[in-house]
C-alpha positions in Angstrom: 21.5 3.2 17.4 22.2 6.7 18.6 24.7 7.2 15.7 22.0 6.5 13.2 19.9 9.3 14.5 22.3 12.2 14.1 20.9 15.6 13.3 21.3 15.1 9.6 19.1 11.9 9.7 16.4 13.6 11.7 16.4 16.6 9.4 16.1 14.2 6.4 13.2 12.4 7.9 11.2 15.5 8.7 12.0 17.0 5.2 10.5 13.9 3.6 7.5 14.0 5.9 6.7 17.5 4.9 6.6 16.6 1.2 3.0 15.4 2.0 0.0 17.1 0.6 -2.3 19.3 2.7 -5.3 21.4 2.1 -4.2 24.5 0.1 -0.6 23.4 0.9 -0.9 25.1 4.3 1.5 22.5 5.9 -0.3 22.4 9.3 2.3 20.4 11.2 5.1 20.8 13.7 7.7 18.2 14.8 9.7 17.7 18.0 12.5 15.3 18.4 13.4 13.9 21.8 16.9 12.5 21.3 17.0 10.6 24.6 13.9 8.7 23.7 14.6 8.3 20.0 11.1 9.8 19.5 9.6 12.1 17.0 6.4 13.9 17.9 3.9 15.3 15.4 1.8 18.3 16.4 -0.9 20.2 14.7 -0.1 23.8 14.0 -3.3 25.8 14.9 -2.0 28.9 13.2 -2.4 27.1 9.9 -6.0 26.0 10.5 -8.8 27.1 8.1 -11.8 28.2 10.2 -14.1 28.7 7.2 -13.2 25.7 5.0 -12.3 23.3 7.8 -14.0 24.4 11.1 -13.5 21.0 12.8 -9.9 20.6 11.6 -10.7 17.4 9.8 -8.6 18.4 6.8 -5.8 19.5 9.1 -5.7 16.0 10.6 -5.7 14.4 7.2 -2.8 16.5 6.1 -0.8 15.7 9.2 -1.7 12.0 8.7 -0.2 12.2 5.2 3.0 13.7 6.7 3.0 10.8 9.2 2.9 8.2 6.5 5.8 9.9 4.7 7.7 9.9 8.0 7.2 6.2 8.4 8.3 5.6 4.8 11.4 7.8 5.2 12.3 6.0 8.5 12.0 2.6 6.9 14.2 3.7 4.0 16.8 5.0 6.6 16.9 1.5 8.1 14.7 2.3 11.1 11.4 0.8 12.2 8.8 3.4 13.1 6.6 2.5 16.0 3.6 4.8 15.8 1.0 5.8 18.3 -1.9 8.1 17.4 -3.1 10.7 19.8 -0.8 9.4 22.6 -1.8 12.0 25.2 -5.5 12.8 25.7 -4.5 15.9 27.7 -2.8 17.4 24.7 -5.1 17.3 21.6 -2.4 19.1 19.5 -0.1 16.1 19.9 -1.3 14.0 17.0 1.2 11.1 16.9 4.5 9.9 18.3 6.9 7.8 16.3 9.6 5.9 18.1 12.5 5.0 15.8 13.6 1.5 16.6 16.7 -0.4 15.5 15.5 -3.0 13.0 17.7 -5.6 14.6 15.1 -5.6 17.4 12.1 -5.8 15.0 11.7 -6.8 11.3 11.8 -3.9 8.8 8.8 -3.1 6.7 10.1 -3.6 3.2 6.7 -2.5 1.7 7.1 1.0 3.2 10.7 1.2 2.0 9.5 0.4 -1.6 7.3 3.5 -1.6 10.2 5.9 -0.8 11.1 7.0 -4.4 7.6 8.3 -4.8 7.8 10.8 -2.0 9.6 13.4 -4.1 7.9 12.4 -7.4 4.3 12.8 -6.1 2.8 16.2 -7.0 -0.8 17.3 -7.3 -1.8 17.7 -10.9 -4.4 20.3 -12.0 -4.0 19.4 -15.7 -6.3 17.3 -17.9 -5.8 13.5 -17.9 -6.1 11.1 -20.8 -9.4 9.3 -21.5 -7.9 5.9 -20.6 -9.2 3.3 -18.2 -7.4 2.3 -15.1 -6.3 -1.4 -15.3 -8.0 -3.6 -12.7 -4.7 -4.7 -11.2 -3.8 -1.1 -10.5 -7.2 -0.5 -8.9 -6.5 -3.5 -6.7 -3.1 -2.2 -5.6 -4.7 1.2 -4.7 -7.5 -0.5 -2.7 -5.0 -2.6 -0.9 -2.9 0.4 0.0 -5.9 2.1 1.7 -6.9 -1.1 3.5 -3.4 -1.4 5.0 -4.1 1.9 6.8 -7.6 1.1 8.0 -9.5 2.9 5.2 -11.5 1.9 2.2 -10.9 3.1 -1.4 -13.9 2.8 -3.8 -14.3 3.5 -7.5 -17.9 4.8 -7.7 -20.1 3.6 -10.5 -21.3 6.2 -13.1 -24.4 7.1 -11.2 -22.6 7.7 -7.9 -19.8 9.6 -9.7 -22.4 11.9 -11.2 -23.7 12.6 -7.7 -20.3 13.5 -6.5 -19.8 15.8 -9.5 -23.1 17.5 -8.8 -22.0 18.0 -5.1 -18.8 19.7 -6.4 -21.0 22.1 -8.5 -23.2 22.7 -5.5 -20.2 23.7 -3.4 -19.0 26.0 -6.2 -22.4 27.7 -6.3 -22.5 28.1 -2.5 -19.1 29.8 -2.6 -20.5 32.4 -5.1 -23.3 33.3 -2.6 -21.1 33.3 0.5 -18.7 36.3 0.7 -16.6 34.6 3.3 -16.4 31.2 1.6 -13.1 31.9 -0.3 -11.3 33.6 2.6 -9.1 30.6 3.3 -8.4 30.0 -0.3 -7.3 33.6 -0.8 -5.1 33.4 2.2 -3.2 30.4 0.9 -2.8 31.3 -2.8 0.4 33.1 -4.0 0.2 35.4 -7.0 2.7 37.4 -8.9 6.1 38.0 -7.2 4.9 36.3 -4.1 4.7 33.0 -6.0 8.4 33.1 -6.7 9.4 33.3 -3.0 6.6 31.3 -1.5 7.4 28.6 1.1 3.7 27.5 1.5 0.4 27.8 -0.1 -0.5 27.2 -3.8 1.6 29.4 -6.1 0.1 30.5 -9.4 2.5 28.3 -11.4 0.7 25.3 -9.9 -2.8 26.4 -10.7 -2.9 24.5 -14.0 -4.8 25.8 -17.1 -8.3 27.2 -16.9 -11.0 24.7 -17.8 -12.7 25.5 -21.1 -14.9 22.4 -21.0 -15.0 19.0 -19.5 -16.4 17.7 -16.2 -13.3 17.0 -14.1 -13.5 18.6 -10.6 -10.6 21.1 -10.8 -10.7 24.0 -8.4 -9.8 27.4 -9.8 -7.5 28.9 -7.3 -7.3 32.3 -9.1 -11.1 32.9 -9.1 -11.7 36.5 -10.3 -8.2 37.7 -9.2 -5.7 38.6 -11.8 -3.1 35.9 -12.3 -0.6 34.9 -14.9 -2.0 33.7 -18.2 -2.5 30.0 -17.9 -4.3 29.3 -21.1 -7.5 27.3 -21.3 -8.0 23.7 -22.3 -10.4 20.8 -22.3 -10.6 18.4 -19.4 -12.0 14.9 -19.1 -15.7 14.4 -19.8 -15.7 11.3 -17.6 -13.1 11.7 -14.9 -11.9 8.8 -12.9 -13.1 9.6 -9.3 -12.1 7.6 -6.3 -13.5 7.9 -2.8 -11.5 7.4 0.4 -13.6 6.5 3.4 -13.1 5.5 7.0 -15.6 3.6 9.3 -15.6 6.4 11.9 -15.3 10.2 11.8 -13.2 11.3 14.8 -9.6 12.7 14.9 -8.0 9.2 15.0 -10.0 8.3 11.9 -8.9 11.5 10.1 -5.3 10.7 10.9 -5.7 7.2 9.5 -7.4 8.6 6.4 -4.4 10.9 5.9 -2.0 7.9 6.1 -4.2 5.9 3.8 -4.5 8.8 1.4 -0.7 9.3 1.1 -0.1 5.6 0.8 -2.6 5.5 -2.1 -0.9 8.5 -3.7 2.5 7.0 -3.5 1.4 3.8 -5.0 -0.4 5.7 -7.8 2.8 7.6 -8.4 4.8 4.4 -8.7 2.2 3.2 -11.2 2.8 6.3 -13.4 -0.6 7.8 -12.5 -1.3 11.5 -12.0 -3.4 12.5 -9.1 -5.3 15.4 -7.7 -7.5 15.9 -4.7 -10.8 17.6 -4.3 -12.3 18.4 -0.9 -14.6 21.1 -2.1 -17.8 19.0 -1.8 -16.7 17.7 1.6 -16.2 21.1 3.3 -19.9 21.5 3.8 -21.3 18.9 6.3 -24.5 18.5 4.4 -22.9 17.9 1.1 -20.3 15.6 2.6 -23.0 13.3 3.9 -24.4 13.0 0.4 -21.1 11.8 -1.0 -21.4 8.4 0.7 -22.1 5.4 -1.4 -25.9 5.3 -1.8 -26.0 1.5 -1.9 -23.9 0.7 1.1 -24.7 3.8 3.1 -21.9 3.3 5.5 -18.5 4.8 6.0 -17.4 8.5 6.1 -16.0 10.0 2.9 -12.8 11.8 3.8 -11.4 12.7 0.4 -12.3 12.6 -3.3 -9.4 11.8 -5.6 -9.1 12.3 -9.4 -6.7 9.7 -10.9 -5.6 9.2 -14.5 -2.7 9.3 -16.9 -1.3 12.7 -17.5 1.3 15.3 -16.4 2.1 15.1 -12.7 2.2 18.8 -12.2 4.9 21.0 -10.7 6.2 20.7 -7.1 4.9 23.2 -4.7 7.0 25.0 -2.1 7.8 23.7 1.4 8.9 25.5 4.6 12.4 24.9 5.8 12.8 22.1 8.3 14.2 24.5 10.8 10.8 26.2 10.8 8.9 23.1 11.7 11.3 21.0 13.8 12.2 21.5 17.4 14.7 19.4 19.2 15.3 18.7 22.9 
């Protein structure tokens, strides 16, 4: 067992974990490997929190949860079985999860996790227009089942509910215009000009996508009024396919489960040749977030709004070196 967890294996596991999405690609995670216990610990990185956009660190937990799912997939692919505990030490709220890497001879391996492995590097956030094409029902079922495996619910809102969500996104954009501090986090985590070429985090301008000339797809303009490279303009979908990811509760453990469910859905979507993007804009204000819930059922806490369709996957965004996020000993 010890030979399977040499330094190279641990570095590979963490590198694949950190390919996960996070709000503004802030990458708010740290890892510590305890060789004697065959244990990887996942910590929140408070220096990468967003006090204006994410004051309760909900999005931070979701991003770390997505990294945790990738870690589990990478471990299964490496022939290991990840035994995961969320929030294992109440005295240390920054310790979000521990993953013991067990020899599969002792426990059966999770082949379903292993199957997702190729999608880790293929998945990218796409800020491009998608085709006006329906999602097959069997694909929708696969995505719903992926969320359910992680304790979350994935719903495809009807046209009336989707209109409500789009209205909430527009309300969020209007509030940003009136609040001079609203875009502080976004400005901090976008990379323009020469900075984009050497970025190791954040959203570089080559990943902004084209400006929206028309259409109703919820696509955040990371450039705003700042000067950025010419991206051109184009038309986006008039009727975007929106998907809501919800959890029964709304506490840190629920956010971590939401992050794992989110990444599992994204990996399944990637394997199904779908492009995906995330929009948390309407969820960053507590009042707007409450209104995003299904008006018929009225239960569950919406943790993320996804836009899914057929189109370009978008470019990869930069990642920090493993040496900067991994501590051993």
